[in-house]
C-alpha positions in Angstrom: 0.5 0.1 -0.1 1.7 3.8 -0.8 2.2 5.9 1.9 -0.3 8.5 1.7 0.2 12.1 2.1 -1.7 14.8 3.7 -1.3 18.2 1.5 -2.4 21.8 2.5 -2.8 24.4 0.6 -5.5 26.9 0.2 -4.9 27.2 -3.6 -6.6 24.7 -5.6 -4.0 25.0 -8.7 -1.3 24.4 -5.9 -2.9 21.2 -4.3 -3.6 20.0 -7.8 0.6 20.3 -8.8 1.2 18.8 -5.5 -1.5 15.8 -5.8 0.1 15.1 -9.1 4.3 15.5 -8.1 3.0 13.1 -5.3 1.0 10.1 -7.0 4.2 10.7 -9.8 6.3 9.4 -7.0 4.2 6.6 -6.2 2.7 8.0 -3.1 -0.7 8.3 -2.2 -2.2 11.9 -2.2 -5.1 13.1 0.1 -5.6 17.2 -0.2 -7.1 19.8 2.7 -8.3 23.1 1.7 -7.9 24.9 5.0 -6.3 24.3 8.4 -9.5 23.4 9.7 -9.9 20.8 7.3 -6.6 19.5 7.9 -7.0 19.4 11.6 -10.3 17.5 10.5 -8.7 14.9 8.6 -6.0 14.1 11.2 -8.8 13.1 13.8 -9.9 11.1 11.3 -7.1 9.8 9.3 -3.3 8.6 9.2 -0.7 10.4 7.1 2.8 8.8 6.5 3.5 13.0 6.1 2.0 16.4 6.1 2.9 18.8 3.2 1.6 22.4 4.8 1.6 26.3 3.6 1.8 29.1 5.4 -0.6 31.1 4.2 -4.2 30.6 4.4 -7.1 32.4 5.6 -8.4 31.6 9.5 -6.2 28.8 10.7 -2.8 29.2 9.1 0.3 26.8 8.5 1.8 28.0 11.7 -1.2 27.8 13.9 -2.2 24.3 12.3 1.4 23.0 13.2 1.1 23.8 16.7 -2.1 22.6 17.1 -0.7 19.3 15.4 1.8 19.0 17.7 -0.5 19.7 20.8 -2.8 17.0 20.2 0.7 14.5 19.8 0.9 13.7 16.4 4.1 13.1 15.1 3.5 12.8 11.7 6.6 14.3 9.5 5.7 18.1 8.7 7.1 20.2 5.6 6.2 23.2 5.6 6.1 25.2 2.1 5.8 29.1 2.1 6.3 31.8 -0.4 8.3 33.3 2.7 11.6 33.1 2.5 13.1 35.1 6.2 15.5 33.1 7.9 12.7 33.9 11.0 9.9 32.1 9.8 12.2 29.6 9.5 13.5 29.1 12.2 9.9 29.9 13.7 8.3 26.9 11.5 11.3 24.2 12.8 10.9 25.2 16.7 7.7 24.8 16.5 7.6 21.6 15.8 8.3 21.5 11.8 10.7 19.0 10.2 11.9 20.4 7.1 10.7 24.3 5.2 10.9 24.7 1.6 10.1 27.9 -0.3 8.0 28.1 -3.2 9.4 28.4 -6.1 10.5 24.7 -5.3 11.4 21.9 -8.2 8.6 19.5 -7.3 11.0 16.1 -8.1 12.9 17.5 -5.4 10.2 18.0 -3.2 9.4 14.9 -3.7 12.7 12.8 -3.0 12.5 15.1 0.3 9.5 13.4 1.6 10.4 9.9 0.4 13.9 10.9 2.8 12.0 12.4 5.3 9.3 9.1 5.7 12.7 6.9 6.2 14.3 9.1 8.5 11.2 9.0 10.6 10.7 5.3 10.2 14.5 4.6 10.9 14.8 2.2 8.0 16.5 -0.4 10.2 16.7 -3.7 10.6 15.9 -6.5 13.8 12.7 -5.9 16.1 12.4 -5.1 19.5 16.2 -4.3 20.1 16.9 -1.6 22.4 19.7 0.7 23.0 20.5 1.8 27.0 22.3 4.7 27.9 22.4 6.3 30.8 18.6 7.0 31.9 17.8 6.3 27.9 16.4 3.7 26.3 15.7 3.9 22.5 13.5 1.1 21.1 15.1 0.9 17.5 11.9 -1.3 16.5 9.0 1.0 17.6 11.6 4.0 17.2 10.1 5.1 20.7 12.7 7.5 23.6 12.3 6.8 27.2 14.3 8.6 29.8 13.9 6.8 33.2 11.1 5.0 32.3 8.7 7.5 30.4 8.0 8.1 27.3 9.6 11.2 25.9 8.1 12.4 22.1 10.0 13.3 19.5 9.5 14.5 15.8 11.5 12.5 13.0 14.6 14.8 12.8 14.5 14.9 16.7 14.2 10.8 16.6 17.1 10.8 14.0 19.1 13.3 16.7 18.7 11.2 19.7 19.5 7.6 17.5 22.7 8.8 15.9 24.2 10.4 19.6 22.6 7.6 21.9 25.0 4.9 19.2 28.0 7.2 19.4 28.0 8.3 22.9 31.0 10.9 23.5 31.5 11.3 20.3 31.9 14.7 18.6 29.6 16.2 16.1 30.4 18.8 14.4 27.4 21.2 12.7 28.1 19.7 9.2 28.2 16.5 10.3 25.0 16.3 12.4 23.2 18.0 9.0 25.1 16.0 6.0 23.6 12.6 8.6 20.2 14.0 9.2 19.0 16.5 6.7 21.3 14.0 4.0 22.7 17.4 2.1 25.3 19.6 3.2 24.6 22.5 5.5 22.5 25.1 4.0 21.6 26.8 7.7 23.2 25.6 10.5 20.9 27.3 12.9 18.7 24.5 12.4 20.8 22.6 13.8 21.1 24.6 16.6 17.4 24.7 16.8 17.0 20.9 17.1 19.7 20.8 19.9 17.9 23.2 22.0 14.7 21.2 21.3 15.7 18.2 22.5 17.6 19.4 25.7 14.5 20.4 26.2 13.2 17.7 26.5 15.4 15.2 27.4 17.5 17.7 30.1 16.7 18.3 33.8 17.8 21.8 33.5 18.5 22.9 29.9 20.3 25.5 30.8 23.0 23.8 32.0 23.0 20.6 30.1 24.3 17.3 31.5 23.3 15.5 28.7 24.1 16.9 25.2 27.2 19.0 25.7 28.7 21.6 23.0 31.9 21.0 22.9 33.6 24.6 21.9 34.9 25.0 18.0 33.6 21.5 17.8 30.6 20.9 17.9 28.3 18.7 20.4 29.1 16.0 22.4 26.5 13.2 23.9 27.2 11.9 27.6 25.9 9.8 30.1 
């Protein structure tokens, strides 16, 4: 069965174009013309990924993303926007989006990003039920679920990928370039994105995010996960 993608945009021509691109990539597409419609569909169905426009009347894309994450839904989200300002990109990532694509874009490249993010969100890891333990943390490579002291910590797709990388490489230093390439699958475009995700992880796993114990900054080099 093909992976199902939810496309959210108030422009019918954009919905048609994205739907055609998604289907040509062997994926199933369902569309919503507003943030309200998207939230209603997410109450009823499960999707492998969401393509979310920003500029929509009523509930805009940013509000929709915040609501989706507030409901505990961890489906990967790619924001699609005509806004090119860095502050919008960082804000989208901060509230829970996994990637941010600005218009105009190449539909073929976008579908490749969609497939890559779906693969990363699943982990594409062999084995079943394997657990990796490091200090108070446990990561299940089958379910992709992450725990601290027995309590589950809910992660977005890229947070999940970063946690898996860290927990597999305790005490290893990763530069921002390395993290970007390993998690985003590309050479670094915006090093602030790495900082955003490190800070988001610290908010979730540290006892005191202002004095991180587990994700250490190594000045001039990058980050190291210690337990």
